[in-house]
DSSP file (Angstrom, degrees, kcal/mol; ACC not computed):
  #  RESIDUE AA STRUCTURE BP1 BP2  ACC     N-H-->O    O-->H-N    N-H-->O    O-->H-N    TCO  KAPPA ALPHA  PHI   PSI    X-CA   Y-CA   Z-CA
    1    1 A X              0   0    0      0, 0.0     2,-0.2     0, 0.0     0, 0.0   0.000 360.0 360.0 360.0 143.9   32.7  108.2   33.1
    2    2 A X        -     0   0    0      1,-0.1     2,-0.3     0, 0.0     0, 0.0  -0.423 360.0-110.1 -79.3 143.3   31.5  105.2   31.2
    3    3 A X        -     0   0    0     -2,-0.2     2,-0.2     1,-0.1    -1,-0.1  -0.541  28.7-122.6 -81.3 134.6   31.4  105.5   27.5
    4    4 A X        -     0   0    0     -2,-0.3     2,-0.1    55,-0.1    -1,-0.1  -0.483  25.2-131.2 -80.8 136.5   28.0  105.6   25.9
    5    5 A X     >  -     0   0    0     -2,-0.2     4,-2.1     1,-0.1     5,-0.1  -0.387  23.5-110.1 -86.9 170.3   27.3  102.8   23.2
    6    6 A X  H  > S+     0   0    0      2,-0.2     4,-1.9     1,-0.2     5,-0.2   0.846 121.1  51.8 -65.6 -38.1   25.9  103.6   19.8
    7    7 A X  H  > S+     0   0    0      1,-0.2     4,-2.2     2,-0.2     5,-0.2   0.935 111.0  48.0 -74.6 -46.0   22.5  101.9   20.8
    8    8 A X  H  > S+     0   0    0      1,-0.2     4,-2.1     2,-0.2    -1,-0.2   0.900 109.9  52.0 -61.0 -38.9   22.4  104.1   24.0
    9    9 A X  H  X S+     0   0    0     -4,-2.1     4,-2.3     2,-0.2    -2,-0.2   0.851 108.2  51.3 -70.0 -31.6   23.2  107.3   22.0
   10   10 A X  H  X S+     0   0    0     -4,-1.9     4,-1.9     2,-0.2    -1,-0.2   0.846 111.1  48.6 -78.2 -30.1   20.3  106.6   19.6
   11   11 A X  H  X S+     0   0    0     -4,-2.2     4,-2.0     2,-0.2    -2,-0.2   0.877 112.9  47.1 -70.6 -34.1   17.9  106.1   22.6
   12   12 A X  H  X S+     0   0    0     -4,-2.1     4,-3.0     2,-0.2    -2,-0.2   0.921 113.0  49.3 -77.1 -41.3   19.0  109.4   24.2
   13   13 A X  H  X S+     0   0    0     -4,-2.3     4,-2.1     1,-0.2    -2,-0.2   0.918 111.9  48.6 -66.3 -35.7   18.6  111.1   20.8
   14   14 A X  H  X S+     0   0    0     -4,-1.9     4,-2.1     2,-0.2    -1,-0.2   0.924 113.4  46.7 -64.2 -40.1   15.1  109.7   20.4
   15   15 A X  H  X S+     0   0    0     -4,-2.0     4,-2.9     2,-0.2     5,-0.3   0.894 110.2  54.0 -74.2 -35.7   14.2  110.8   23.9
   16   16 A X  H  X S+     0   0    0     -4,-3.0     4,-2.7     2,-0.2     5,-0.2   0.934 108.1  50.2 -51.3 -48.7   15.7  114.3   23.2
   17   17 A X  H  X S+     0   0    0     -4,-2.1     4,-2.2     1,-0.2    -2,-0.2   0.909 113.6  44.9 -56.9 -46.5   13.6  114.6   20.2
   18   18 A X  H  X S+     0   0    0     -4,-2.1     4,-2.3     1,-0.2    -1,-0.2   0.878 113.9  47.8 -68.2 -37.8   10.4  113.6   22.1
   19   19 A X  H  X S+     0   0    0     -4,-2.9     4,-1.7     2,-0.2    -2,-0.2   0.867 110.9  52.2 -77.3 -29.4   11.2  115.8   25.0
   20   20 A X  H  X S+     0   0    0     -4,-2.7     4,-2.3    -5,-0.3    -2,-0.2   0.939 113.7  44.0 -61.1 -49.2   11.9  118.8   22.7
   21   21 A X  H  X S+     0   0    0     -4,-2.2     4,-2.7    -5,-0.2     5,-0.3   0.922 112.6  50.2 -62.2 -45.8    8.6  118.3   20.9
   22   22 A X  H  X S+     0   0    0     -4,-2.3     4,-2.3     1,-0.2    -1,-0.2   0.870 111.9  49.9 -68.0 -31.6    6.6  117.8   24.1
   23   23 A X  H  X S+     0   0    0     -4,-1.7     4,-3.0     1,-0.2     5,-0.2   0.971 111.9  46.8 -68.9 -51.0    8.2  121.0   25.6
   24   24 A X  H  X S+     0   0    0     -4,-2.3     4,-1.8     1,-0.2    -2,-0.2   0.800 113.8  48.3 -66.6 -31.3    7.4  123.1   22.5
   25   25 A X  H  X S+     0   0    0     -4,-2.7     4,-2.5     2,-0.2    -1,-0.2   0.888 111.5  49.6 -63.9 -44.3    3.8  121.8   22.4
   26   26 A X  H  X S+     0   0    0     -4,-2.3     4,-2.2    -5,-0.3    -2,-0.2   0.921 112.7  46.7 -60.1 -45.0    3.3  122.5   26.0
   27   27 A X  H  X S+     0   0    0     -4,-3.0     4,-2.3     1,-0.2    -1,-0.2   0.920 111.3  52.7 -65.3 -40.1    4.6  126.0   25.7
   28   28 A X  H  X S+     0   0    0     -4,-1.8     4,-1.2     1,-0.2    -1,-0.2   0.938 110.9  45.4 -63.5 -39.6    2.6  126.6   22.7
   29   29 A X  H  X S+     0   0    0     -4,-2.5     4,-1.9     1,-0.2     3,-0.3   0.876 108.6  57.1 -66.7 -32.3   -0.6  125.5   24.4
   30   30 A X  H  < S+     0   0    0     -4,-2.2    -1,-0.2     1,-0.2    -2,-0.2   0.911 109.3  47.7 -63.9 -36.0    0.3  127.6   27.6
   31   31 A X  H  < S+     0   0    0     -4,-2.3    -1,-0.2     1,-0.2    -2,-0.2   0.726 115.3  42.1 -80.5 -19.1    0.4  130.7   25.4
   32   32 A X  H  < S+     0   0    0     -4,-1.2    -1,-0.2    -3,-0.3    -2,-0.2   0.724  91.0  98.5-104.5 -17.7   -2.9  130.2   23.5
   33   33 A X     <  -     0   0    0     -4,-1.9     6,-0.0    -5,-0.2    -4,-0.0  -0.369  53.5-161.8 -70.3 142.8   -5.1  129.0   26.6
   34   34 A X        +     0   0    0     -2,-0.1     2,-0.8     5,-0.0    -1,-0.1   0.628  68.8  92.4-103.3 -11.2   -7.3  131.7   28.0
   35   35 A X     >  -     0   0    0      1,-0.2     4,-2.9     2,-0.1     5,-0.2  -0.730  68.9-153.6 -80.5 115.1   -7.9  129.7   31.4
   36   36 A X  H  > S+     0   0    0     -2,-0.8     4,-2.6     1,-0.2    -1,-0.2   0.885  90.1  50.7 -55.3 -45.7   -5.1  131.1   33.5
   37   37 A X  H  > S+     0   0    0      2,-0.2     4,-2.1     1,-0.2    -1,-0.2   0.907 113.3  43.8 -67.2 -43.8   -4.9  128.0   35.8
   38   38 A X  H  > S+     0   0    0      2,-0.2     4,-1.7     1,-0.2    -1,-0.2   0.898 113.5  53.4 -69.4 -38.5   -4.6  125.5   32.8
   39   39 A X  H  X S+     0   0    0     -4,-2.9     4,-1.5     1,-0.2     3,-0.2   0.949 109.5  47.9 -55.9 -49.9   -2.1  128.0   31.1
   40   40 A X  H  X S+     0   0    0     -4,-2.6     4,-2.2     1,-0.2    -2,-0.2   0.902 110.3  53.0 -62.2 -42.5    0.0  127.9   34.3
   41   41 A X  H  X S+     0   0    0     -4,-2.1     4,-1.6     1,-0.3    -1,-0.2   0.817 108.2  48.5 -68.4 -28.5   -0.2  124.1   34.4
   42   42 A X  H  X S+     0   0    0     -4,-1.7     4,-2.2    -3,-0.2    -1,-0.3   0.726 107.9  55.7 -83.6 -18.5    1.0  123.7   30.8
   43   43 A X  H  X S+     0   0    0     -4,-1.5     4,-2.0    -3,-0.2    -2,-0.2   0.903 109.2  46.9 -75.0 -38.1    3.9  126.1   31.5
   44   44 A X  H  X S+     0   0    0     -4,-2.2     4,-2.0     2,-0.2    -2,-0.2   0.892 111.2  51.6 -60.5 -40.6    4.9  123.9   34.4
   45   45 A X  H  X S+     0   0    0     -4,-1.6     4,-2.3     2,-0.2    -2,-0.2   0.926 111.1  48.1 -57.6 -49.1    4.6  120.8   32.1
   46   46 A X  H  X S+     0   0    0     -4,-2.2     4,-2.4     1,-0.2    -1,-0.2   0.876 109.2  52.9 -67.4 -35.8    6.8  122.6   29.5
   47   47 A X  H  X S+     0   0    0     -4,-2.0     4,-1.7     2,-0.2    -1,-0.2   0.831 107.7  52.4 -67.6 -32.8    9.4  123.5   32.2
   48   48 A X  H  X S+     0   0    0     -4,-2.0     4,-1.8     2,-0.2    -2,-0.2   0.910 110.7  46.3 -64.3 -43.8    9.6  119.8   33.3
   49   49 A X  H  X S+     0   0    0     -4,-2.3     4,-2.6     1,-0.2    -2,-0.2   0.911 110.3  53.3 -67.1 -37.2   10.2  118.6   29.8
   50   50 A X  H  X S+     0   0    0     -4,-2.4     4,-2.2     1,-0.2    -1,-0.2   0.900 108.6  50.6 -64.0 -37.6   12.8  121.2   29.2
   51   51 A X  H  X S+     0   0    0     -4,-1.7     4,-1.7     1,-0.2    -1,-0.2   0.879 111.6  46.5 -63.6 -37.4   14.5  120.0   32.4
   52   52 A X  H  X S+     0   0    0     -4,-1.8     4,-2.2     2,-0.2    -2,-0.2   0.826 111.6  54.1 -72.7 -33.4   14.5  116.4   31.2
   53   53 A X  H  X S+     0   0    0     -4,-2.6     4,-2.0     2,-0.2    -2,-0.2   0.899 109.6  46.2 -64.1 -42.9   15.8  117.7   27.8
   54   54 A X  H  X S+     0   0    0     -4,-2.2     4,-2.2     2,-0.2    -1,-0.2   0.825 110.9  53.1 -72.5 -28.6   18.7  119.4   29.3
   55   55 A X  H  X S+     0   0    0     -4,-1.7     4,-1.6     2,-0.2    -2,-0.2   0.947 111.2  45.4 -68.0 -44.8   19.5  116.5   31.5
   56   56 A X  H  X S+     0   0    0     -4,-2.2     4,-1.2     1,-0.2    -2,-0.2   0.909 110.8  54.7 -64.0 -38.7   19.6  114.2   28.5
   57   57 A X  H  <>S+     0   0    0     -4,-2.0     5,-2.9     1,-0.2     3,-0.4   0.903 106.0  51.1 -62.3 -40.5   21.7  116.7   26.5
   58   58 A X  H ><5S+     0   0    0     -4,-2.2     3,-0.8     4,-0.2    -1,-0.2   0.820  99.2  66.7 -70.8 -23.6   24.3  116.8   29.4
   59   59 A X  H 3<5S+     0   0    0     -4,-1.6    -1,-0.2     1,-0.3    -2,-0.2   0.911 109.0  38.7 -55.4 -41.0   24.5  112.9   29.2
   60   60 A X  T 3<5S-     0   0    0     -4,-1.2    -1,-0.3    -3,-0.4    -2,-0.2   0.434 124.1-104.4 -96.2   2.3   26.0  113.4   25.7
   61   61 A X  T < 5       0   0    0     -3,-0.8    -3,-0.2    -4,-0.4    -2,-0.1   0.638 360.0 360.0  91.2  19.1   28.0  116.3   26.6
   62   62 A X      <       0   0    0     -5,-2.9    -4,-0.2    -6,-0.2    -5,-0.1   0.407 360.0 360.0 -87.5 360.0   25.9  118.9   25.0
């Protein structure tokens, strides 16, 4: 595997922060919405952000 540079590590770290925040917000919205279809959509959005978060995390060996 190719070694990650410090610049790449910083970019991945920033992306992890963003994806984590987006996942948390989407989950919070999905739990507070009364419209079932909209809540389901936000749950799917949160799941997608969680998948990206985990993919990024695996890039740095987490």
